[in-house]
mmCIF file as Biopython writes it, N, C-alpha, C and O atoms, coordinates in Angstrom:
data_model
#
loop_
_atom_site.group_PDB
_atom_site.id
_atom_site.type_symbol
_atom_site.label_atom_id
_atom_site.label_alt_id
_atom_site.label_comp_id
_atom_site.label_asym_id
_atom_site.label_entity_id
_atom_site.label_seq_id
_atom_site.pdbx_PDB_ins_code
_atom_site.Cartn_x
_atom_site.Cartn_y
_atom_site.Cartn_z
_atom_site.occupancy
_atom_site.B_iso_or_equiv
_atom_site.auth_seq_id
_atom_site.auth_asym_id
_atom_site.pdbx_PDB_model_num
ATOM 1   N N  . MET A ? 1  ? 28.466 21.727 -28.164 1.0 0.0 1  A 1 
ATOM 2   C CA . MET A ? 1  ? 30.091 21.276 -28.533 1.0 0.0 1  A 1 
ATOM 3   C C  . MET A ? 1  ? 31.026 20.599 -27.739 1.0 0.0 1  A 1 
ATOM 4   O O  . MET A ? 1  ? 31.657 21.260 -26.914 1.0 0.0 1  A 1 
ATOM 5   N N  . SER A ? 2  ? 31.226 19.396 -27.843 1.0 0.0 2  A 1 
ATOM 6   C CA . SER A ? 2  ? 32.105 19.114 -26.877 1.0 0.0 2  A 1 
ATOM 7   C C  . SER A ? 2  ? 33.911 19.861 -26.950 1.0 0.0 2  A 1 
ATOM 8   O O  . SER A ? 2  ? 34.432 20.337 -27.958 1.0 0.0 2  A 1 
ATOM 9   N N  . LEU A ? 3  ? 34.400 19.774 -25.876 1.0 0.0 3  A 1 
ATOM 10  C CA . LEU A ? 3  ? 35.912 20.191 -25.954 1.0 0.0 3  A 1 
ATOM 11  C C  . LEU A ? 3  ? 36.602 19.485 -26.790 1.0 0.0 3  A 1 
ATOM 12  O O  . LEU A ? 3  ? 37.601 19.982 -27.312 1.0 0.0 3  A 1 
ATOM 13  N N  . ASP A ? 4  ? 36.205 18.198 -27.076 1.0 0.0 4  A 1 
ATOM 14  C CA . ASP A ? 4  ? 37.410 17.695 -28.016 1.0 0.0 4  A 1 
ATOM 15  C C  . ASP A ? 4  ? 37.140 18.473 -29.410 1.0 0.0 4  A 1 
ATOM 16  O O  . ASP A ? 4  ? 38.008 18.644 -30.265 1.0 0.0 4  A 1 
ATOM 17  N N  . ALA A ? 5  ? 35.794 18.920 -29.503 1.0 0.0 5  A 1 
ATOM 18  C CA . ALA A ? 5  ? 35.746 19.598 -31.186 1.0 0.0 5  A 1 
ATOM 19  C C  . ALA A ? 5  ? 36.550 20.909 -31.269 1.0 0.0 5  A 1 
ATOM 20  O O  . ALA A ? 5  ? 36.964 21.360 -32.337 1.0 0.0 5  A 1 
ATOM 21  N N  . LEU A ? 6  ? 36.764 21.557 -29.933 1.0 0.0 6  A 1 
ATOM 22  C CA . LEU A ? 6  ? 37.387 22.840 -30.008 1.0 0.0 6  A 1 
ATOM 23  C C  . LEU A ? 6  ? 38.958 22.911 -30.758 1.0 0.0 6  A 1 
ATOM 24  O O  . LEU A ? 6  ? 39.934 22.176 -30.604 1.0 0.0 6  A 1 
ATOM 25  N N  . GLY A ? 7  ? 38.798 23.853 -31.436 1.0 0.0 7  A 1 
ATOM 26  C CA . GLY A ? 7  ? 40.807 23.661 -31.958 1.0 0.0 7  A 1 
ATOM 27  C C  . GLY A ? 7  ? 41.462 24.946 -30.802 1.0 0.0 7  A 1 
ATOM 28  O O  . GLY A ? 7  ? 41.100 26.085 -30.508 1.0 0.0 7  A 1 
ATOM 29  N N  . TYR A ? 8  ? 42.702 23.960 -30.339 1.0 0.0 8  A 1 
ATOM 30  C CA . TYR A ? 8  ? 43.649 24.746 -29.406 1.0 0.0 8  A 1 
ATOM 31  C C  . TYR A ? 8  ? 44.879 25.119 -29.954 1.0 0.0 8  A 1 
ATOM 32  O O  . TYR A ? 8  ? 45.437 24.319 -30.705 1.0 0.0 8  A 1 
ATOM 33  N N  . SER A ? 9  ? 45.304 26.006 -29.752 1.0 0.0 9  A 1 
ATOM 34  C CA . SER A ? 9  ? 46.735 26.317 -29.700 1.0 0.0 9  A 1 
ATOM 35  C C  . SER A ? 9  ? 47.655 26.007 -28.589 1.0 0.0 9  A 1 
ATOM 36  O O  . SER A ? 9  ? 47.627 26.471 -27.448 1.0 0.0 9  A 1 
ATOM 37  N N  . TRP A ? 10 ? 48.740 24.873 -29.263 1.0 0.0 10 A 1 
ATOM 38  C CA . TRP A ? 10 ? 49.658 24.204 -28.495 1.0 0.0 10 A 1 
ATOM 39  C C  . TRP A ? 10 ? 50.635 24.866 -28.048 1.0 0.0 10 A 1 
ATOM 40  O O  . TRP A ? 10 ? 51.136 25.648 -28.856 1.0 0.0 10 A 1 
ATOM 41  N N  . PRO A ? 11 ? 51.235 24.804 -26.681 1.0 0.0 11 A 1 
ATOM 42  C CA . PRO A ? 11 ? 50.733 24.342 -25.731 1.0 0.0 11 A 1 
ATOM 43  C C  . PRO A ? 11 ? 49.302 24.516 -24.816 1.0 0.0 11 A 1 
ATOM 44  O O  . PRO A ? 11 ? 49.048 25.587 -24.264 1.0 0.0 11 A 1 
ATOM 45  N N  . CYS A ? 12 ? 48.548 23.526 -24.739 1.0 0.0 12 A 1 
ATOM 46  C CA . CYS A ? 12 ? 47.464 23.941 -23.592 1.0 0.0 12 A 1 
ATOM 47  C C  . CYS A ? 12 ? 47.214 22.594 -22.810 1.0 0.0 12 A 1 
ATOM 48  O O  . CYS A ? 12 ? 47.626 21.459 -23.050 1.0 0.0 12 A 1 
ATOM 49  N N  . GLY A ? 13 ? 46.367 23.101 -21.746 1.0 0.0 13 A 1 
ATOM 50  C CA . GLY A ? 13 ? 46.083 22.193 -20.728 1.0 0.0 13 A 1 
ATOM 51  C C  . GLY A ? 13 ? 44.970 22.570 -19.922 1.0 0.0 13 A 1 
ATOM 52  O O  . GLY A ? 13 ? 44.355 23.618 -20.121 1.0 0.0 13 A 1 
ATOM 53  N N  . PHE A ? 14 ? 44.659 21.687 -18.938 1.0 0.0 14 A 1 
ATOM 54  C CA . PHE A ? 14 ? 43.455 21.901 -18.196 1.0 0.0 14 A 1 
ATOM 55  C C  . PHE A ? 14 ? 44.115 21.537 -16.818 1.0 0.0 14 A 1 
ATOM 56  O O  . PHE A ? 14 ? 44.926 20.611 -16.794 1.0 0.0 14 A 1 
ATOM 57  N N  . ALA A ? 15 ? 43.854 22.118 -15.849 1.0 0.0 15 A 1 
ATOM 58  C CA . ALA A ? 15 ? 44.341 21.883 -14.621 1.0 0.0 15 A 1 
ATOM 59  C C  . ALA A ? 15 ? 43.610 22.020 -13.630 1.0 0.0 15 A 1 
ATOM 60  O O  . ALA A ? 15 ? 42.660 22.794 -13.745 1.0 0.0 15 A 1 
ATOM 61  N N  . ARG A ? 16 ? 43.809 21.355 -12.424 1.0 0.0 16 A 1 
ATOM 62  C CA . ARG A ? 16 ? 42.983 21.392 -11.063 1.0 0.0 16 A 1 
ATOM 63  C C  . ARG A ? 16 ? 43.263 22.520 -10.145 1.0 0.0 16 A 1 
ATOM 64  O O  . ARG A ? 16 ? 42.508 22.857 -9.232  1.0 0.0 16 A 1 
ATOM 65  N N  . PHE A ? 17 ? 44.635 23.208 -10.502 1.0 0.0 17 A 1 
ATOM 66  C CA . PHE A ? 17 ? 44.687 24.713 -9.673  1.0 0.0 17 A 1 
ATOM 67  C C  . PHE A ? 17 ? 45.617 25.384 -10.657 1.0 0.0 17 A 1 
ATOM 68  O O  . PHE A ? 17 ? 45.941 24.798 -11.689 1.0 0.0 17 A 1 
ATOM 69  N N  . GLU A ? 18 ? 46.050 26.572 -10.375 1.0 0.0 18 A 1 
ATOM 70  C CA . GLU A ? 18 ? 47.023 27.260 -10.967 1.0 0.0 18 A 1 
ATOM 71  C C  . GLU A ? 18 ? 48.071 28.302 -10.168 1.0 0.0 18 A 1 
ATOM 72  O O  . GLU A ? 18 ? 47.695 28.915 -9.169  1.0 0.0 18 A 1 
ATOM 73  N N  . ILE A ? 19 ? 49.035 28.397 -10.557 1.0 0.0 19 A 1 
ATOM 74  C CA . ILE A ? 19 ? 49.898 29.572 -10.022 1.0 0.0 19 A 1 
ATOM 75  C C  . ILE A ? 19 ? 50.129 30.447 -10.671 1.0 0.0 19 A 1 
ATOM 76  O O  . ILE A ? 19 ? 50.973 30.193 -11.531 1.0 0.0 19 A 1 
ATOM 77  N N  . ALA A ? 20 ? 49.723 31.509 -10.671 1.0 0.0 20 A 1 
ATOM 78  C CA . ALA A ? 20 ? 49.650 32.734 -11.581 1.0 0.0 20 A 1 
ATOM 79  C C  . ALA A ? 20 ? 50.433 33.895 -11.436 1.0 0.0 20 A 1 
ATOM 80  O O  . ALA A ? 20 ? 50.118 34.481 -10.399 1.0 0.0 20 A 1 
ATOM 81  N N  . VAL A ? 21 ? 51.449 34.537 -12.149 1.0 0.0 21 A 1 
ATOM 82  C CA . VAL A ? 21 ? 52.445 35.577 -11.785 1.0 0.0 21 A 1 
ATOM 83  C C  . VAL A ? 21 ? 52.083 36.650 -12.518 1.0 0.0 21 A 1 
ATOM 84  O O  . VAL A ? 21 ? 52.232 36.432 -13.721 1.0 0.0 21 A 1 
ATOM 85  N N  . ARG A ? 22 ? 51.674 37.705 -12.270 1.0 0.0 22 A 1 
ATOM 86  C CA . ARG A ? 22 ? 51.379 38.812 -12.928 1.0 0.0 22 A 1 
ATOM 87  C C  . ARG A ? 22 ? 52.483 39.877 -12.770 1.0 0.0 22 A 1 
ATOM 88  O O  . ARG A ? 22 ? 52.924 40.263 -11.688 1.0 0.0 22 A 1 
ATOM 89  N N  . ASN A ? 23 ? 52.853 40.282 -13.929 1.0 0.0 23 A 1 
ATOM 90  C CA . ASN A ? 23 ? 53.931 41.314 -13.925 1.0 0.0 23 A 1 
ATOM 91  C C  . ASN A ? 23 ? 55.260 41.450 -12.905 1.0 0.0 23 A 1 
ATOM 92  O O  . ASN A ? 23 ? 55.697 42.398 -12.252 1.0 0.0 23 A 1 
ATOM 93  N N  . PRO A ? 24 ? 55.751 39.896 -13.095 1.0 0.0 24 A 1 
ATOM 94  C CA . PRO A ? 24 ? 56.828 39.682 -12.374 1.0 0.0 24 A 1 
ATOM 95  C C  . PRO A ? 24 ? 58.124 40.468 -12.444 1.0 0.0 24 A 1 
ATOM 96  O O  . PRO A ? 24 ? 59.010 40.534 -11.593 1.0 0.0 24 A 1 
ATOM 97  N N  . GLY A ? 25 ? 58.042 41.122 -13.782 1.0 0.0 25 A 1 
ATOM 98  C CA . GLY A ? 25 ? 59.351 41.870 -13.941 1.0 0.0 25 A 1 
ATOM 99  C C  . GLY A ? 25 ? 60.375 41.026 -14.842 1.0 0.0 25 A 1 
ATOM 100 O O  . GLY A ? 25 ? 61.545 41.353 -15.039 1.0 0.0 25 A 1 
ATOM 101 N N  . VAL A ? 26 ? 59.835 40.052 -15.281 1.0 0.0 26 A 1 
ATOM 102 C CA . VAL A ? 26 ? 60.654 38.900 -16.344 1.0 0.0 26 A 1 
ATOM 103 C C  . VAL A ? 26 ? 59.340 38.590 -17.129 1.0 0.0 26 A 1 
ATOM 104 O O  . VAL A ? 26 ? 58.150 38.849 -16.954 1.0 0.0 26 A 1 
ATOM 105 N N  . ASP A ? 27 ? 60.148 37.851 -18.173 1.0 0.0 27 A 1 
ATOM 106 C CA . ASP A ? 27 ? 59.115 37.329 -19.270 1.0 0.0 27 A 1 
ATOM 107 C C  . ASP A ? 27 ? 58.473 36.257 -18.922 1.0 0.0 27 A 1 
ATOM 108 O O  . ASP A ? 27 ? 57.248 36.196 -19.028 1.0 0.0 27 A 1 
ATOM 109 N N  . ARG A ? 28 ? 59.254 35.194 -18.428 1.0 0.0 28 A 1 
ATOM 110 C CA . ARG A ? 28 ? 59.171 33.971 -17.780 1.0 0.0 28 A 1 
ATOM 111 C C  . ARG A ? 28 ? 59.873 33.359 -17.105 1.0 0.0 28 A 1 
ATOM 112 O O  . ARG A ? 28 ? 61.051 33.712 -17.148 1.0 0.0 28 A 1 
ATOM 113 N N  . PHE A ? 29 ? 59.555 32.287 -16.260 1.0 0.0 29 A 1 
ATOM 114 C CA . PHE A ? 29 ? 60.453 31.627 -15.419 1.0 0.0 29 A 1 
ATOM 115 C C  . PHE A ? 29 ? 61.396 31.069 -16.064 1.0 0.0 29 A 1 
ATOM 116 O O  . PHE A ? 29 ? 61.052 30.913 -17.236 1.0 0.0 29 A 1 
ATOM 117 N N  . GLY A ? 30 ? 62.592 30.634 -15.824 1.0 0.0 30 A 1 
ATOM 118 C CA . GLY A ? 30 ? 63.311 29.684 -16.671 1.0 0.0 30 A 1 
ATOM 119 C C  . GLY A ? 30 ? 63.506 28.382 -16.141 1.0 0.0 30 A 1 
ATOM 120 O O  . GLY A ? 30 ? 63.171 28.178 -14.974 1.0 0.0 30 A 1 
ATOM 121 N N  . ASP A ? 31 ? 64.042 27.390 -16.884 1.0 0.0 31 A 1 
ATOM 122 C CA . ASP A ? 31 ? 64.087 25.983 -16.383 1.0 0.0 31 A 1 
ATOM 123 C C  . ASP A ? 31 ? 64.370 25.760 -15.219 1.0 0.0 31 A 1 
ATOM 124 O O  . ASP A ? 31 ? 63.699 24.954 -14.574 1.0 0.0 31 A 1 
ATOM 125 N N  . GLY A ? 32 ? 65.515 26.475 -14.627 1.0 0.0 32 A 1 
ATOM 126 C CA . GLY A ? 32 ? 65.925 26.039 -13.239 1.0 0.0 32 A 1 
ATOM 127 C C  . GLY A ? 32 ? 64.959 26.634 -12.187 1.0 0.0 32 A 1 
ATOM 128 O O  . GLY A ? 32 ? 64.880 26.154 -11.056 1.0 0.0 32 A 1 
ATOM 129 N N  . GLU A ? 33 ? 64.125 27.840 -12.649 1.0 0.0 33 A 1 
ATOM 130 C CA . GLU A ? 33 ? 63.247 28.150 -11.604 1.0 0.0 33 A 1 
ATOM 131 C C  . GLU A ? 33 ? 61.912 27.111 -11.490 1.0 0.0 33 A 1 
ATOM 132 O O  . GLU A ? 33 ? 61.276 26.636 -10.549 1.0 0.0 33 A 1 
ATOM 133 N N  . LEU A ? 34 ? 61.847 27.030 -12.795 1.0 0.0 34 A 1 
ATOM 134 C CA . LEU A ? 34 ? 60.703 25.750 -12.910 1.0 0.0 34 A 1 
ATOM 135 C C  . LEU A ? 34 ? 60.836 24.338 -11.947 1.0 0.0 34 A 1 
ATOM 136 O O  . LEU A ? 34 ? 60.056 23.942 -11.081 1.0 0.0 34 A 1 
ATOM 137 N N  . ALA A ? 35 ? 62.095 23.741 -12.415 1.0 0.0 35 A 1 
ATOM 138 C CA . ALA A ? 35 ? 62.787 23.104 -11.539 1.0 0.0 35 A 1 
ATOM 139 C C  . ALA A ? 35 ? 62.515 23.000 -10.138 1.0 0.0 35 A 1 
ATOM 140 O O  . ALA A ? 35 ? 62.172 21.901 -9.700  1.0 0.0 35 A 1 
ATOM 141 N N  . LEU A ? 36 ? 62.622 24.019 -9.342  1.0 0.0 36 A 1 
ATOM 142 C CA . LEU A ? 36 ? 62.619 24.441 -8.022  1.0 0.0 36 A 1 
ATOM 143 C C  . LEU A ? 36 ? 61.214 24.166 -7.527  1.0 0.0 36 A 1 
ATOM 144 O O  . LEU A ? 36 ? 60.855 23.602 -6.494  1.0 0.0 36 A 1 
ATOM 145 N N  . LEU A ? 37 ? 60.468 24.727 -8.565  1.0 0.0 37 A 1 
ATOM 146 C CA . LEU A ? 37 ? 59.211 24.886 -8.100  1.0 0.0 37 A 1 
ATOM 147 C C  . LEU A ? 37 ? 58.345 23.377 -8.134  1.0 0.0 37 A 1 
ATOM 148 O O  . LEU A ? 37 ? 57.468 23.104 -7.315  1.0 0.0 37 A 1 
ATOM 149 N N  . ALA A ? 38 ? 58.752 22.530 -9.177  1.0 0.0 38 A 1 
ATOM 150 C CA . ALA A ? 38 ? 58.435 21.271 -9.165  1.0 0.0 38 A 1 
ATOM 151 C C  . ALA A ? 38 ? 58.966 20.527 -8.092  1.0 0.0 38 A 1 
ATOM 152 O O  . ALA A ? 38 ? 58.249 19.720 -7.501  1.0 0.0 38 A 1 
ATOM 153 N N  . ALA A ? 39 ? 60.385 20.746 -7.709  1.0 0.0 39 A 1 
ATOM 154 C CA . ALA A ? 39 ? 60.934 20.078 -6.371  1.0 0.0 39 A 1 
ATOM 155 C C  . ALA A ? 39 ? 60.136 20.273 -4.949  1.0 0.0 39 A 1 
ATOM 156 O O  . ALA A ? 39 ? 59.961 19.471 -4.031  1.0 0.0 39 A 1 
ATOM 157 N N  . ALA A ? 40 ? 59.668 21.799 -5.126  1.0 0.0 40 A 1 
ATOM 158 C CA . ALA A ? 40 ? 58.786 22.324 -3.752  1.0 0.0 40 A 1 
ATOM 159 C C  . ALA A ? 40 ? 57.312 21.714 -3.645  1.0 0.0 40 A 1 
ATOM 160 O O  . ALA A ? 40 ? 56.778 21.406 -2.580  1.0 0.0 40 A 1 
ATOM 161 N N  . LEU A ? 41 ? 56.750 21.590 -4.884  1.0 0.0 41 A 1 
ATOM 162 C CA . LEU A ? 41 ? 55.637 20.838 -5.196  1.0 0.0 41 A 1 
ATOM 163 C C  . LEU A ? 41 ? 55.484 19.318 -5.205  1.0 0.0 41 A 1 
ATOM 164 O O  . LEU A ? 41 ? 54.386 18.776 -5.069  1.0 0.0 41 A 1 
ATOM 165 N N  . GLY A ? 42 ? 56.845 18.527 -5.402  1.0 0.0 42 A 1 
ATOM 166 C CA . GLY A ? 42 ? 56.768 17.322 -5.363  1.0 0.0 42 A 1 
ATOM 167 C C  . GLY A ? 42 ? 55.860 16.477 -6.561  1.0 0.0 42 A 1 
ATOM 168 O O  . GLY A ? 42 ? 55.194 15.443 -6.516  1.0 0.0 42 A 1 
ATOM 169 N N  . HIS A ? 43 ? 56.226 17.583 -7.791  1.0 0.0 43 A 1 
ATOM 170 C CA . HIS A ? 43 ? 55.179 17.244 -9.007  1.0 0.0 43 A 1 
ATOM 171 C C  . HIS A ? 43 ? 55.664 17.847 -9.777  1.0 0.0 43 A 1 
ATOM 172 O O  . HIS A ? 43 ? 56.138 18.933 -9.442  1.0 0.0 43 A 1 
ATOM 173 N N  . PRO A ? 44 ? 55.761 17.373 -11.230 1.0 0.0 44 A 1 
ATOM 174 C CA . PRO A ? 44 ? 56.406 17.886 -12.265 1.0 0.0 44 A 1 
ATOM 175 C C  . PRO A ? 44 ? 55.204 19.148 -12.525 1.0 0.0 44 A 1 
ATOM 176 O O  . PRO A ? 44 ? 54.040 19.025 -12.146 1.0 0.0 44 A 1 
ATOM 177 N N  . VAL A ? 45 ? 55.745 20.381 -13.253 1.0 0.0 45 A 1 
ATOM 178 C CA . VAL A ? 45 ? 55.216 21.346 -13.624 1.0 0.0 45 A 1 
ATOM 179 C C  . VAL A ? 45 ? 55.405 21.782 -15.002 1.0 0.0 45 A 1 
ATOM 180 O O  . VAL A ? 45 ? 56.447 21.389 -15.525 1.0 0.0 45 A 1 
ATOM 181 N N  . ARG A ? 46 ? 54.638 22.499 -15.699 1.0 0.0 46 A 1 
ATOM 182 C CA . ARG A ? 46 ? 54.432 22.852 -16.998 1.0 0.0 46 A 1 
ATOM 183 C C  . ARG A ? 46 ? 54.110 24.164 -17.323 1.0 0.0 46 A 1 
ATOM 184 O O  . ARG A ? 46 ? 53.052 24.636 -16.909 1.0 0.0 46 A 1 
ATOM 185 N N  . ARG A ? 47 ? 54.969 24.905 -18.094 1.0 0.0 47 A 1 
ATOM 186 C CA . ARG A ? 47 ? 54.595 26.364 -17.995 1.0 0.0 47 A 1 
ATOM 187 C C  . ARG A ? 47 ? 53.547 26.589 -19.576 1.0 0.0 47 A 1 
ATOM 188 O O  . ARG A ? 47 ? 53.932 26.473 -20.739 1.0 0.0 47 A 1 
ATOM 189 N N  . ILE A ? 48 ? 52.327 26.894 -19.124 1.0 0.0 48 A 1 
ATOM 190 C CA . ILE A ? 48 ? 51.415 27.352 -20.196 1.0 0.0 48 A 1 
ATOM 191 C C  . ILE A ? 48 ? 51.004 28.710 -19.984 1.0 0.0 48 A 1 
ATOM 192 O O  . ILE A ? 48 ? 50.458 29.198 -18.994 1.0 0.0 48 A 1 
ATOM 193 N N  . ARG A ? 49 ? 51.386 29.303 -21.176 1.0 0.0 49 A 1 
ATOM 194 C CA . ARG A ? 49 ? 51.003 30.936 -21.311 1.0 0.0 49 A 1 
ATOM 195 C C  . ARG A ? 49 ? 49.642 31.101 -21.296 1.0 0.0 49 A 1 
ATOM 196 O O  . ARG A ? 49 ? 48.902 30.223 -21.741 1.0 0.0 49 A 1 
ATOM 197 N N  . ALA A ? 50 ? 49.157 32.298 -20.757 1.0 0.0 50 A 1 
ATOM 198 C CA . ALA A ? 50 ? 47.742 32.425 -20.767 1.0 0.0 50 A 1 
ATOM 199 C C  . ALA A ? 50 ? 47.473 33.332 -21.813 1.0 0.0 50 A 1 
ATOM 200 O O  . ALA A ? 50 ? 48.338 34.157 -22.105 1.0 0.0 50 A 1 
ATOM 201 N N  . HIS A ? 51 ? 46.203 33.296 -22.533 1.0 0.0 51 A 1 
ATOM 202 C CA . HIS A ? 51 ? 46.172 34.463 -23.602 1.0 0.0 51 A 1 
ATOM 203 C C  . HIS A ? 51 ? 44.699 35.102 -22.941 1.0 0.0 51 A 1 
ATOM 204 O O  . HIS A ? 51 ? 43.599 34.557 -22.862 1.0 0.0 51 A 1 
ATOM 205 N N  . ILE A ? 52 ? 45.109 36.393 -22.530 1.0 0.0 52 A 1 
ATOM 206 C CA . ILE A ? 52 ? 43.563 36.885 -21.752 1.0 0.0 52 A 1 
ATOM 207 C C  . ILE A ? 52 ? 43.351 37.836 -22.569 1.0 0.0 52 A 1 
ATOM 208 O O  . ILE A ? 52 ? 42.344 38.534 -22.456 1.0 0.0 52 A 1 
#
């Protein structure tokens, strides 16, 4: 089966690397925190929640 034939729950993505935070004491990063991270990396970022 190819990746095109799989059913995905959106949003989803494939990445070359990830930044994972476990048990950070908050439910998710806010938009401001994501903007700071994107600025530090010099590249836009997107939040994709993992289903483990």
